C-alpha positions as CSV (number, residue, x, y, z in Angstrom):
1,M,0.0,0.0,0.0
2,G,2.5,2.7,1.1
3,L,5.9,3.3,-0.2
4,S,8.8,1.4,1.4
5,R,11.4,3.5,3.2
6,R,14.0,2.8,0.4
7,E,11.5,3.9,-2.4
8,A,10.6,7.0,-0.4
9,E,14.3,7.9,0.0
10,S,15.0,7.3,-3.7
11,R,12.0,9.5,-4.7
12,R,13.2,12.3,-2.4
13,E,16.7,12.0,-3.8
14,A,15.4,12.3,-7.4
15,E,13.4,15.4,-6.5
16,G,16.4,16.9,-4.9
17,K,18.5,16.3,-8.0
18,G,15.8,17.9,-10.2
19,R,15.8,21.0,-8.0
20,A,19.6,21.1,-8.0
21,Q,19.5,21.0,-11.8
22,G,17.1,23.9,-11.9
23,L,19.4,26.0,-9.6
24,E,22.4,25.1,-11.7
25,T,20.6,26.3,-14.9
26,G,19.6,29.5,-13.2
27,W,23.1,30.3,-12.0
28,T,24.4,29.5,-15.5
29,I,22.0,31.9,-17.1
30,M,22.7,34.6,-14.6
31,S,26.5,34.3,-15.2
32,Y,26.0,34.5,-19.0
33,L,24.0,37.7,-18.6
34,L,26.6,39.3,-16.2
35,G,29.6,38.0,-18.1
36,G,28.3,39.3,-21.4
37,M,27.6,42.8,-19.9
38,L,31.0,42.9,-18.2
39,A,33.0,41.7,-21.3
40,Y,31.4,43.9,-23.9
41,G,31.0,46.8,-21.5
42,G,34.7,46.5,-20.8
43,I,35.6,46.4,-24.5
44,G,33.3,49.4,-25.1
45,W,35.0,51.3,-22.2
46,L,38.5,50.6,-23.5
47,V,37.6,51.6,-27.1
48,G,35.6,54.6,-25.9
49,R,38.6,55.9,-23.9
50,A,40.9,55.4,-26.9
51,V,38.6,57.3,-29.3
52,H,37.1,59.7,-26.7
53,I,33.5,58.5,-27.2
54,S,32.0,57.9,-23.7
55,M,28.8,56.4,-25.1
56,L,30.6,53.2,-26.2
57,F,30.6,51.9,-22.6
58,P,26.7,51.7,-22.2
59,I,26.4,50.6,-25.9
60,G,28.8,47.8,-25.2
61,M,26.9,46.7,-22.1
62,L,23.7,46.6,-24.0
63,A,25.3,44.7,-26.8
64,G,26.7,42.2,-24.3
65,L,23.2,41.8,-22.8
66,V,21.6,41.2,-26.2
67,I,24.3,38.7,-27.3
68,S,23.9,36.9,-23.9
69,L,20.1,36.7,-24.3
70,V,20.4,35.3,-27.8
71,Y,22.9,32.7,-26.7
72,I,20.7,31.7,-23.7
73,V,17.6,31.3,-25.9
74,Y,19.7,29.3,-28.4
75,R,21.2,27.0,-25.7
76,F,18.3,26.5,-23.3
77,G,15.3,27.2,-25.5
78,K,15.6,23.8,-27.2
79,Q,15.4,21.7,-24.1
80,Q,12.0,20.1,-23.4
81,A,11.2,17.5,-20.8
82,P,9.4,14.5,-22.2
83,S,5.8,14.2,-21.0
84,S,5.2,11.6,-18.3
85,K,3.1,9.4,-20.6
86,Q,5.8,9.1,-23.2
87,S,8.5,8.4,-20.7
88,K,6.5,5.7,-18.9
89,Q,5.2,3.9,-21.9
90,G,8.2,4.4,-24.1
91,A,6.0,5.7,-26.9
92,E,7.4,7.7,-29.7
93,P,6.3,11.4,-30.0
94,R,3.5,12.2,-32.4
95,P,4.2,14.2,-35.5
96,P,2.9,17.8,-35.3
97,R,-0.7,18.2,-36.4
98,K,-1.5,20.2,-39.6
99,E,-3.1,23.5,-39.0
100,M,-6.7,23.9,-40.3
101,T,-7.1,27.2,-42.1
102,G,-10.6,27.1,-43.5
103,D,-9.5,27.4,-47.1
104,R,-10.4,24.1,-48.9
């Protein structure tokens, strides 16, 4: 009827690993955002000092933020967890349904 102690511990351990994976992903994304802003902001600051254009620093920071966001979407946007039915039954995913437009 109830779960054995070993099954309950393994379930808690699996849930903990899932949470740790989520935290790891969050810290990775945060470091990409900050690193991009620091790197491109620093490059903009150095070039801005050399050519006496102070606006290159904030432009560089914004460019770093945009580049980081694009990379984050590229890297993490493709990951999708399989649905519970597919993982339990081992069924293959269905092909996408065709969109009905009304024109026949």
